[in-house]
N, C-alpha and C positions, 0 to 999 in steps of 0.2 A: 640525309644531310642537306641543310639549307644551301641554296645557291648564292654565290656572291653577286651583289648588285652594285659593287663599288664603282664600276665603270659607268653606271647610270647616274649615280648621285655625286660622284667626285671624279670626273674623267680628267685625264691629263691634257686632252685636246678634243676639240669638237669641230665637226664639219656639218654644214647645213646645205643639203642638196635640194635645189629648187628655190634658193634664195632669190629675191626679186626686189626691184625698185618700185613695183606696183603695189600701192597700199591695199588693194583689194584682194591680194593673194596671201595665203597662209605663210608662204616662204618669206614674205616681207615682214609680217608681224613677228614671226619667230626670230628672224635675224635681228630685227630691231631690239628685241628683248635680250637676246644672247649677247649682243655687243655691249650691253650695260656692264658686263663683267669681262671686257676685253683685256684688262690688265691681269686677270686671274689666271688665264690659260689661253693658248692660241685658239682663235675662232676663224675657221676657214669657210668662206662663202663659195658655193658651187652653183653654176648655171651653165647649161650647155652652150649658150652664146658667148660666155666669157665676158670680157670687158670690165666695167666698173659697176659695183653695186653698193649703194649706201656709202659711196666715197672710198670703197676699198676694192682692190683688184680681185676678180673672181676667177676661180679655176673652171675649166670646161667640164671636168669630171673628177671623181674622187681620186682616180689614179694620177690625174694631172697635179694634184697637190704636192706630190713628190716626197712625202714623208708619212710615217704611220699616223693614224688617227684613232683615238680611243673610242669616241662615240660619234655616230653618224645619224643625223636627223634627216629623214627622207620625206619630202613633200613634192612629189612628182606625179604625173598621171599613172594610173594603175598599169597601163601597158608597159611602162618601163621600170616599175617598182622592183620586179624580181631581178632584173639585170643589175640594177643599182645595189641591191642587197649583195649579190655575188661579188660585185666590184668592191664594196665596203669590206666584206670578209676577206677578200684577196689581199688587201693592204693591212690586214691585222686588226680591224675594228673589233672591239670586245663587247660593244653594245650598240643597238640600233633602236631608234624611236621612229615608228611608222605612222606618220600623219595621214598618208595616202589611204583612201577608202576604196571599196569595190571588191571585197573578198568574201569571207564567210557570211557577212550580212546580206549578200546578194544571192545566195542559194548554193546548190550542191557544187557547181563548177568552181565558184569562188572559194568554197570551203576546201576543195581539193587542192587548189593553188596555194591556199594559206598553209595547209598541212605540209606541202612540199617545201615551202619557204622555211617553216619552223624546223624541219628535219635538217636543212642545210645550216641554219643558224646554230642548232645544238651540236651538230657534228664539228663545227668550228669552235666549240666551247664559248660561244657568245650568247648574249641575251637580247630579246626583242620585246619592246613595249608596243602594243598595238597589234596589227595596223588599225586604221580607222580611229585614231585617238587624237587628242588635242595637245599632246606633249606632256612635259613635266617641269617642275620647279623644285630646286632645293635651295632655300634661302640661306641655309647654314654653310653652304659651299659655293654660293653665287652661281648656281646653274639655273639659267633662265631660258628654258626651252619650250615656252608656251606663248600664246598670243597675248596674254594679259599678265599684269603684275599681281602679285599676292603679297599682302602685308606680312612683314616678318613677325614670327611668333613661334609657338611651341606645339601647335596642332598639326599632325600629318593628315592631309585630306586625300582620300582615295575615292575617285568618283567616276561613274559611267556617264555623267552628264556634265558638259562644260558650263551651260547656263546655270545649272543648280550650284555648281562650284562658285560661280560669280555671286550668286545670291548669298551663299554661306559666307563668302568674303565680307559682304556688307553687314550681315547679321552678327558675325562674331566680332567685327570691328567695333560695333556698338558697345560691346562688353570689354573693349580694350585688348582683344585677342587677335592673333594672326597665325600664320602657318609656317611651320618648319619646312614642310614639303607639300607639293601637290602633284599627284599623278593621275592622268586621265587613263582609265583602264582600257578603253577601246574594246577590241574583240578578245582580249586576253588569250591570244593565240599561243604565246609562250609564257612570258611573265604574267602571273595572274594575281588575284587578290590575296591568295595564301602566301605567295612569295613576298608580297609587299608588306603584309601584316607582320610576318616574321622579321623582315628587315627593319621596319619602323619600330618594332618592339625592342630591338637591340640599339636603336639610335639614341644616344644619350641626350641629344638636344630636342627630342620629341617627348612631350609629357602626356599626350593623349592622341588617339587615332579616331578620325571621323570617316565613316564609310557610307557612300551612296551606291547601292548595287541594284541593278535590275535583273541580273543573271548571276547566280552563284555557280560559276563554272565548275568548281570543285567544292560542293557544299560541305561534305564531311571534312575535307581538309581545312576549310574555313573554320569549322567548329573546333577542331583540334588546335589550330594556330591561335584562335582567339582565346581559348581556355588557357593556353600556355602563356599568353601575354597578359594575364589578369592583373599584374602589378601596374600595367599601363592601361588606363581606361580606354575602352572602345565604345563609341556611340555609332549605331547603325540606323540608317534610313533606307527603306526598301520600297519598291513599287511592284504592283501586280499581286492581287489576292486571289487569282483564279486557281484552277486545278493544277497540282504540281506536275502532273503527267498529261500528255496529250490524249492518252487512252485512260479509261477508268473501267475496271471490271465491275460488273453489276453486283456489288456487295455493300454491306453497311460500311466496311472500312473504306472502300473507294468513294462512297457517297459522302462520308464525313470528313475525309482528310483533304485539306487544301494546302497550297504552297504557303499561305499566310500562317496556318497552324504550325507547319514544319519550321518555318523561320522563327516564329515566336518561341517554340520549344527549344530550338538550338541556341538562340540568344540567351534564354533563361539559364540553360545548363552550362553555357560557356562564360557566363558572367558579363555578357554584352548588354549595354543599355540600348534597347530598341525604342525608337521614337517614330512619330507619325508625320512630322512636318519639319521643314528647315528651321522654323522659329524654335521648336522644342529642342532640336539638336543644338542650336546655339545656346539655349538656356542651360542645358546640361553641361556643355563644355565649359561654360562660365564657372560652374562649381567644381567640375572635375579637374580643372587645371590648377586649382589651389591645393594646398597641402592639408587643409583642415578636414578631418574625418571624425566619425563617431561610431562606436560600437552599439549604440542604442538608437531607439526611434522615438523617444519622448521629446516632444516639441512644445515650447511655450510660445503662444501667440501674443505679440505686443502691438497694441494699436491705440489710437486716440479717437476711436469712434466705434460704437457698438455694431453698426452694420458691417464695417470692414472686418471687425474681429470675428463675427459670426460666420461670414462667408469664408474667411481665411481658414477657420477651424474645419468647416465642411470640406473645403478643397484639400486641405492637408490630409485629412482622414482618407479621402478618395485616392490620394497619392500613396497611401500605405503608411502614413505616419500616425503616431499616437498623440492625442491631445488630452492627456489626463488632467484631472483636477490636481492642482499643485498641493503638496503636503503643507500642513499648517505652519511649519517653521519657515518654509519658503514664502508662503503668503505673508507671514509676519515680516520677513525681511523686505519684501517688496512694498508692503504697506508703510513701512518706516520711511520710505523715500517719496511717497505719493500723498495726495490729500485724501480726506475721508471718503469722498464720493467715488473714488477710483475702485474698480472691480479688480480683484487680485486672484480670482479662482483659476482662471485659464479658459478663455483669453484674459490677458491682463489689459484692461481698458483704462487709459489715463483719464477718461471722462472729462475732457476739456482742459486738463491741467497743462497740456502742451501749448495751449493758446496763451497761458499766463507765463509759463516757464519752459521753454524748449529743452532745457537741460534735464527735465524730468524723463525724457526719452532715454537719455544716457544713464541716468541714475537707476531707472527700472531695469534697463538692459543689464547693467552691472550686477544687480541683485540676482537676476535670473541666471546669468552666465556663471556666477559664483556657486550656484546650487548644484550639488552632485545629482540631484533628482531631475535635472534638465540636461538633455543631450544636445539640444540645438534650439535656435530661436528664429521664428519667422516674424519679421517686423513689417507692418502694413499700414497704409493710410496716407495721412496728409504730410508727413515729415518731408521737408524739402520745399514746401510751398512758400515759406516766408522768404527764403533766399531767391526763389524763382521769380517772385513778384515783390520786390522790396518796397515798392510804394503802395502796396495793397494793405489789407487789414493788418494792423499792428505796427506798420511802418518799420523804420530802421532798427529799433530796439529788438524786436522779435527776430529780424533777419540776423542781427549780430549774435543773438543768443543761439540761434539755430546753427550758425557757423561753428560756434564753440562746441555745441552738442555734437555736430558731425565729427569734429576732430576727436572729441572724447570717445565717441562710439568706435571710431577707427582704432584708438588706443586699446579699448576694452576687448575688441575682437582679436587684435593681435596678441594681447596678454593672455587671454583664456584659451585661445586656440580651438574653440568649438565652432561647428558650422553655424553660420548666420546668413540668412537671405533677406533682402529688403525689397518690398514692393512699395512703390511710391507713385502718387499721382503726378509727381514732378521728378522723374528719374534723372534728368539732366541738370538738376539744380546744383549749385556749388556745394551745398551741404551734403548731398548724396554723392557727388563726385569725391568729396573728402573721404567718405566711408569706403568708396571703391578702391582707393589707393592701397588698401590692405588685401585686395583680391576678393573682397566681398561683393558678390554679384548684386546689381541693382536692376529691378524689373519694373515694367509698367503694368504687367498682368500678373495677378495673384497665382494663377495656375502655373505660370512659368517659375515663379519663386518657389512654390511648393514642390514642383517636380525636381527642380535643381537641388533643393534641400534633401529630398528623398534619395537622390542619386548618391549622396555621400554619407548616408546614415545607415548603419547596420546592413551593409551590402553583403549577402551571403557569398561564400567562396564558390567558385565554379565547381560543378560536380565532375566535369570531365566526361570523357567518352571511352568506352571499351572498343578495342580494335575488332574489326570483323574477323570471325574465325575462318580457318581454312575451309574451303568448300567441300561438303560431303558429296558422295556419289549422287548424281542428279536423279531426281525422280521423274518418271514419265507419265504416271497415272495419278490423278488427284480426285478420283471419285470419292464418295463419302467414306467408304471403308479404307481406301488407300490413305486418305488424309488422317483418319483415326490412327492407322497403324504407324504412320510417320511420326505423329505426335506422341503416341504411346511409347514408341522406341526411345523418344527423347525424355521420357519420364513423366508425361502428362497422364493423370489417371482418368479413365472413362468407366462408365457402368458396363457390365457384360452385355454383348450384343451379338446377334446372329443375322446374317443376310439370308433371306428366303425369297423364293419365287413362286411357290404353290402352297396349297393348304397342308399337304402332308409335311412339307418342310416346316411350315408354320407351327404345326402341333409338336413336331420334334424339338423345335427351338424352345417352345414354351416349357416343355418338360425339362429342359436343361437349365432353365432360369427360374429365379424366384419372382413371383408376382408381388404387387401388381405390375402391369406391363405398359410399355410405350411402343406404339407402332408408327413408323415413318415411311412414307412413300419416297423412294430414292430417285435420283437423277432429276430433281426439281431444284431450281435456283433458290427460291425462298419457300421452303416446305411449309412453314407456318402460314405464310400469306396465302398459299394456295389451298389451305385446309388439308394439308398432307400429313399432319401430325395429330395423333390421338394419344392422350395420356390417361393414366388412372384406370386402365382396363383391368377389371378385377380377376378374371379367370380365363381359362382356355376357350370356352365357348364364346364368351364376350369378345375375345381376341379374334376368333374366326369370323364372327359377325362384323367386327370393325374392318377386317381385311376385305371382306366381300363388299362392304360399303365404299371403302376407299378405291378398290380396284374398279368397281363399276363407274365411279366418277372420274378417276384420274388415269386408269389403265397404265400404271407405272410398271416398268419391266421387273423391278424387284423392290423388296421392302426390308426394313430393319426392325427386328423384334428386340427390345431392350428391357432390362430390369429397371423399373422406375426408381429414381432416387427420391429420398425423403425431402420434400420441398418446404416443410412446415416452418423451419427456423432459418431458411436460407435467403440469401440475396443473390440475384442474378447479375453477373458482370459480362462485359464483352472485352475480348482481347484480340486485337488484330495487328497484322504487320503488312504494310504496303511498300513496295519498292519504289523509291523516288529517283528520278533520273539524275538529280544533283546530289542528294544527301544519302542515297542508298536506302537500306531498309529502315522504315519509320514505324515505330510501335504506337498503338492506340489502346488505351484502357479506359473503361468507363462503366456506367450503369447499363446493363444489358437487357436481354429479353426482346419482346416484340415491339417495345416502344423506344428502342435505341435511337432511331433517327428523329423521333418526335422530341424526346427530351434533350438529346445532344449534350449530355453530361459526360464529357470525355476529356482526357488529357493525352499529350503526345510526348514522345522522346525518341531519340535515335536508338535503334536496336543494334546489338543486344542490350537488354535492360537488366541490370543486376537486381537481386531481390530487395536490397535496401532502397534503391531508387524506386522500385515498384511500389513499396509501401508509401513513399512520399507522394507518388502519383495518385494512389488510391485515396490518401488522406486529403488531397487537394481538390477532390471532386466536390461539387456543390452538395451532393447527397451523401457526403462522407459520414454524417451523423448516423445514417442508417447502419453503417458498419459497426458502430459502437453500441447499437441496441437502442430502440425507442419503443415507447408505449408497452413496456413489459417484455419486449422481445430480447433475447440474449445477444450479446456481442458475438460477431462472427470472427473466424480465425483469419485475420488480415495477413499474417505472416505466411500461412499456408497458401493463400491466394497469390501472394507476391512470389513465392517460390515457383508456382505453376506459371505465372507470367514470365519469370526469368527463363524457364525451360522452353516455353512457346517462342519467345523472341530469339533465343539462342538458336533454336532449330530453324527458324525462318532466315536468320542471318547467314546460316551455313548452306542455304539453298538459293543461290542467286537466280536460278531458273524459275522460282516461284514469284509471280507478280503480286499476289495477295494471298494471305491465309488468315483465317479467323476462327476463334472459338466463341460461339454465342448460342446459349449462355454458358458461362463458367459459374457453376453454383458454388458459393462459399457459405459454409455453415459454421456453427460453433466448433465443429470437430474436424474441419478440413475443407478441401476444395475438390471439385469434380467437374470435368468437362462434359457437357451434355450434348454438344453438337460440334461439328467441324466442317470447314469448307476451305478449299484452296483453288487457286487459278494459276495456270502456267502462262508464261509469255507466249 
């Protein structure tokens, strides 16, 4: 059940401990902001010296206030933070905002102190934001408990960086946006990103959620909460693309899986828009805060210059949009409102007509928006230039015409309700600002316009995430045959195999198996790389000779004799699961075999992965065409492979003691799938 954060976002009263007249101190900045809403609720200033602060009498302690306080902001030295928390809880505080630093971010001792504080806060049924945070703001309830102002709006900003939050404030303001809430995450000791996403998703005055996270304290919880909030767009910006875990077992799965891979997969499946820069975040929010959406991805490019049109088409396609040739009846409708030299195929190029008649932009846009074959429009180029420089080329007549065209474009966008994004060389011009009154985003960069348009067109529903299964009995041995048995018990098929340690056992094993044979030297990390695997051994005597050769070179303690699978029409895949400290078990599927790390054709998802999702992962590989059959080869059984992937990932998810497990290769043929090797690593 979600925790109530009402005391954070709409407290009955507030106390600021550490309030000060000194402008260099956080207690001063927070108090100044808080007093902006002094008429909304009681604001108590607390400083151990008492006296007067900011023209108001100050209490010497929280207890000295003499009445219950709903929310207490603490900005005091770390040495007195804990006692101040205890005092706040004693007078009935339901929420605490910890500005004070010096806890988990300082090492083990600080982390232990932080855990003890959280235990006391939770025992009192209170909540704590921070410590080591910059406060919070709720513009909808006039809660101003941070050092800076945030423009009123409808975006909730949850950030681990104060300076980045200030940059986002400037960037979204350029699009006419502001914030409903701002929360500095700090150490996330108690209230974390998951709690805040769940609460902001329920907040009626929030239309979108922006997240900057450096540490997903509860990554799987974030995934589930974000997927559940799909009706309210979430845009995420993250930092840190290194390894997800401080340790990495020496395996393909460990070598290929990074935190960036995991976050990208989680955001994809949760329906979160993942961006790379604050500018891109602002661009997407500009579109996502409007109500215009489309179930299709067919975009018409409208321009008054061939160069702008060609570049816009390329950028739109890279953003995942389709720029098809317009059907003949749509071309005819557009041609009716333009002159003969205009290009109407897509991009639609006015070819200089805008310089004669700025209303041609609006007329062409109207014809495009009216077409059922067009899902959205990307307008790019010079529009806005005449009103930006009224004394320039064309003088006042063109500027007047462009103003009228801007107003007409705004009317058309509102009337048709389809997504439209505008890139202009003059985004701040009066005619562009007229268009923006409808919520249509105006950009100076074409890549921002294309990305914002892609964000609101044919967005797939979040796939969601399966809960982790109950833990099975822990395994203690993960040698080759133990790993095989574990997976085989989960329903993963393997070829028959026998472990041998001498020639007599080798001959006996061969007699029980059908040739040709495979011989593997065991207890080697990468058997193939070490030359410890021989395949296609035709008969018993050749098998004995192969064993003698391997043993002389590698001196392995034992060997596996296996019936060799038919590889002729097969594709080799890799399936691995790695335990991530934030997101739990993460599955990887891709093109397998000895070149796995060279080709790096892999996809990721949180485990367990159901068979239907496994099919999607396989079909999203760069080499997916191989699965359908190429150059006369038959198609392989993707559904069978997906079922095996589901069993492997479910098995791994049920064994939290396993750090990594992988099957490489998983042979998929027209007739099914067969695991040819297995490896696991315990914590």
